[in-house]
N, C-alpha and C positions, 0 to 999 in steps of 0.2 A: 495603505490598506493593512488592516490588522490580519495577523495569521489566523487562519481557521484550521481546525484539527479534524481529521477523518480517520476513524478506525476502520481498516480494511482487512477482511479475511482473505487470506491467500494460502493456497496449498503449500505445504512445507517445502517441497521441491523448488517451486517458483520463488517462494520467499527467500530461500538460500541463495538462489541465483541473483535476485535483486540485491541482497545485502553484500554479496561478494563482488558486485559491480559487473557481472556477466550480462545480466538482463537489463536493458536500457529503457524498456517500455513495459508497463503493466497493461494487459488487455482486460476489458470488462465487456460482458455481453449486455449489461444494462448501463445506460448512460447515467453517470453519477453527477451530482451537483458539486463538481470539483473545480477549483480555480488554480491557475498557475500561482505558485507560492505557498499553497496549503501544505501543511505538515501531515504526511500520511503515516499513521502508526500501524506497523505491520503486525497483524495477528496471524500467526501460523496455525492453520486449522488442524483438525484431527490427523494424526494421533498426537501431534506436539501440544496443541491447545495452550499456546503462550504467546504473549507479545514479545517479539524478539528484536525489533529495531524500528527504524524510521527512515523516511526519505522525503525530500521536498518535491512536490509536483512541479514539473517543468511545463513544457508545452502540452496542450490538450488538444487531441484530434478526435473529431466525431464524424462518423460517416458509415456508409454501408460496408459490407465485408470487402468488396473488391477495392473500394477506395483506401481502406485501412491496410490491406495487404500490399497494394501498390506503394503506398507511403513507406511502409516498413521495409519492403524489399529494396527501396532506393536509399534507405538510411544506413550509412556505414556502421557496421558492428552493432546492430539493433539488439542482438542477443535473442531474437525470436526464432523459435524452432517450429517444425511441423506440429509438434505436440501442443504448442501454444495456439496455433491456428486452428487446430481441431476444436478447441474450446469455443471459438467464436464462429465457426463455419455454420452455415445453414440458418443463420439468424435473419429474421425478416425485418427487425427493427434496427435502428442505428446502434452502433457499438462505439466504444471509446478506447483510445490508446493514450495512456498517461506517461509522459516522459519522466524517467526516474533520475533525479538529481541528488547528489551528496548522500547516498545511502550510508546509514550508520547503524551498527549493531549495538544493542544495549549491553552494558557490562554483565548483566544477568537477565535471564528471561523472567517475565512476569506471568506466572501460571494462572490458569482459569480459576483455580481454587483461591489464589491470592486476590484476584480481582473480585471474586464473590464475597470475600471478607470485607472489602471496601464498599461493594455494591451488592447487597444480598439479592439473590435471584437473577443476577446478570446473565444474559444470554448473548453470545457473540453474534454479530450480524452475519446473515448469509453472504452478503456482498460487502456492504460498507455501512457506516453510521457516522453522522456528524457529531462532534463532541464540543461542549463549551469549554473555554479555558479553565473554568473552575471545576470541571469534572475530575473526580479523584484519579481516574486513569491518566488524564493529561498531566495532572500534578505529579504523579509518581513517575511517569516517563520523563518529564522535564528534570525532576530531582535526580534520577539515575544518569541522565545525560550530563547534567552539571557536575555530578560527582566523578564522572569519568573523563574529565578534561574540558570543562566549559560547556556553555549552552550550545544548542544546535546552531551551526553556522551555515550560511549559503555557500 
């Protein structure tokens, strides 16, 4: 199966926890069309407003709040805090927990202004956005990863 690319907006605090390896799951209040193995490009939202890293999507869990909380509480070192759980609490629809595998920081951030030079008028997604392999964002991320020690590896 070919790798798919997903640009995901994440609050800077959580993005840093993901890239440091502390946070092992990303929680989303809206179910995204993600698949295990997808490459998630991490866009740290305001005030950072930059792409700062990537991770490989591992296992994907979809369920209601109670199911996801039970799953995460039984997962050793999930890296999920009460602050994370507040974000998904009181949701009526299903939510998603994406396992974070092989997080990797880019050698330098890709700023929103730099992205807009590649794609005029670009607006970061509120939650996530699928990208084609030929998208200039994907091409730049892959180029930076390659320049910093090889392509992204599982």
